[in-house]
N, C-alpha and C positions, 0 to 999 in steps of 0.2 A: 457513615460507613469507612474505614481506612483502607488505604490503599496501599499494599506490600509491594516493593519494587525487588525485583527478582536481584539478588547480587550481580555481579560483574564476575565472569570467569577469567580471571588472568593467567597467562602461561608465563611462567619464571624460567628462562634458559641460561645454564649454566655452563659453559664451554673452557676449556684448559687442556691443563697437563695432568700427571697422576695422582696432585694434591687434589686436584678436582674428582678426577677417576676412583681412586682409592676403592678399587675395588669392585665398580660397579656393574663391571662387565660380567663379572661371574654372578652376580647378586640380582635374584629375578627380578625384583622390582627398578635393577638399573639406577640404583640409587647410590651405592657404596657404600662404605661406614666411616664417612668423613663427613667434613662440615656439610656437602650437601644436603647430607641424610637428617641432620640435626633441622636444619631449614627448613626440609621436606615433615617431618614430622612437627616444626612449629606451626607450618603453613595448616596442617592436619587439623590442628586444633583450633587455630585462630581466622582461618581464612579457607574453612574447606573444600570452596569451590575452587582454589586455584591448584592449577597443575603444575609441578615441580620437574623439570628435565634435567637429567645429568648426560652432557654430551664434552666429559673429560677423556681424554687419551693418555697413558703415561708415555712418557718420555716426549709427546708434543713440542715441538717449538713456534715461533709466530707461523713458518711458513709450513709447517703442517696444519694448521688452524688455517690458514689462509686455502686449503687445498681442499678443505672437506666442510668450509663455511656454509657453503648452498646447503644441501642436504643436513648437514648435522644443526645449522642454527637458523637462517633465512627460511626454510623452507616451513618452518614449525611457527613463523608469524610471529615470535613472543611478544609479550607487552615489557618485559624487562628482559634485559643480555646481561649476563657479569661474565666478564671475560679475566680468566687469571693464567697469565701466560709469564714467560720471561727467564725464569730458573733455569729450564735446561738450555737456553739460546746464549747462557755464561757458564755454565755447570759443566757441559759437555766439551767447553775448550779445554778443559782441564783432564778431562777423565777420557775423553775421544779424539782432543787433538780437531775440533769442528770448532771454527772460528766465524761466528756469526757476527758482521761488523755492524755499529750502532747503524750506518747508513741504511744498511738491508734490513735490521731490525724495524727502524723507524718507517721506512717503506710499506711494509709488511703489516705493521700494525695501522699505519693511516688507510692502506686498502681494507683492513676490516671494518674501520668505522665508516667508509666511503660507500661500503655496500650496505652497512646497516642503515645510513641514511638514507640512501638512493631506494632500499628492498621495504623496509620498515620504518618509516621517518616518524613515526608515533611511541616509537619503542625508547623506553628509557636503558640507560647504559650505566653499569657502575663496572669502573676500571679497577682490578686488585692488585695493589704494589706488590710484589714478588719480596720474599724475606730470605737468609740466609742466618742462622744461628751457628756463632762462632765455637762450634766444640771443640777445634784443633786450627793448627794454622792449614791446613789444606782447604778447609771452609774460608779460614779469612780470606785467603790469595782468591776465592770468588770475586770478592767484594769490587775488586781491581777492573772487574770486566761488568760486573753487574751495576755498578753504579750509574754507570753510564747509560744504562738504558732504563733504570729506574726515574732517571731525567727525564728522558723521552715519554715515557708513559704519564708523568706528571705533566709536563707540558702538552702534551697531547689531549689530556680532558682538560686541563684551563683552557685550550684552544676550542675546544668542542662545548664546552659546558657541560662534560658530564663529572658524575661524582666518582671519588676515589673509597677504596677501604684499606686505608694505610698500614698493613703490616709491619712495617718497620717502626712506626709507633706506636702499635701493638706491640710488638716483642720488648721495646724499650719499657714499656709501661710493665709489661709481664716480667722481667727481670728485676724489677725495681719494687715489685710486691714479693719477690723473694723467691720465684723462679728461677731455674737454671736453663742454658742452653739448651741442654740434654732433655730436659724436662717439657720444653716444647717442642724441639724435632730432636727427635735420637740421635739423628745421622747428619743432622745440620740443617736439611731441606725437607723431608718428610713428617708432618707435625706428626706428634704422638696425640690419643684421646682427648686432653685438657689441649693442645693447640688446635686440633680441628674445633674444639667449643670456644676458644679465642677466637678463631676466624669467623665463627658465626655469629656468635657475640657482636662483631665489629661490624658485619654486616647490617644486621639487625638495627644498630645503633644510625647507618647511613641512609638506608633504605626505607627503614621505619618499621614497627613491628605493628 
């Protein structure tokens, strides 16, 4: 007699800013129309017992994620957490005059990772490297602030042994394949539908299909 083992029921949680949000708060399914929905559709086909939760909120910075990390992430006891934050910590310096220092950014991100390790120590963590597509000189200047924060994310990932989804590399590969900056992110920050597909594919390459 063959004994069938019940499949595990994983919870995959995504937390971040508008790129993760992608309209999920107006979506009855709370998935939005971006890369998280694409991944939810993938898992609906290939791992139907998995639960995909989107907790992105447009405009969020590291400090905002930290303020809501308990109810929006930890209380769900996720098996896999994806953190995608950092663009607003730099972009808003130029659009709103809000300067988030590298020290403050690193301290906030460290506290997120420490809370995860303490509360859900068995959870896998994926850290997404934010990108800016250089559609004009205004977007180019964001790198002067963002590059240092990207270096912090890379260092923290290595320090904690977490995997990264490297969207800087994804963007470079897309441009080499014939994309323009606008075809990946028409305002330089928010991905187009092809841009969201590139993010979802890169996530699957790292997390496993």
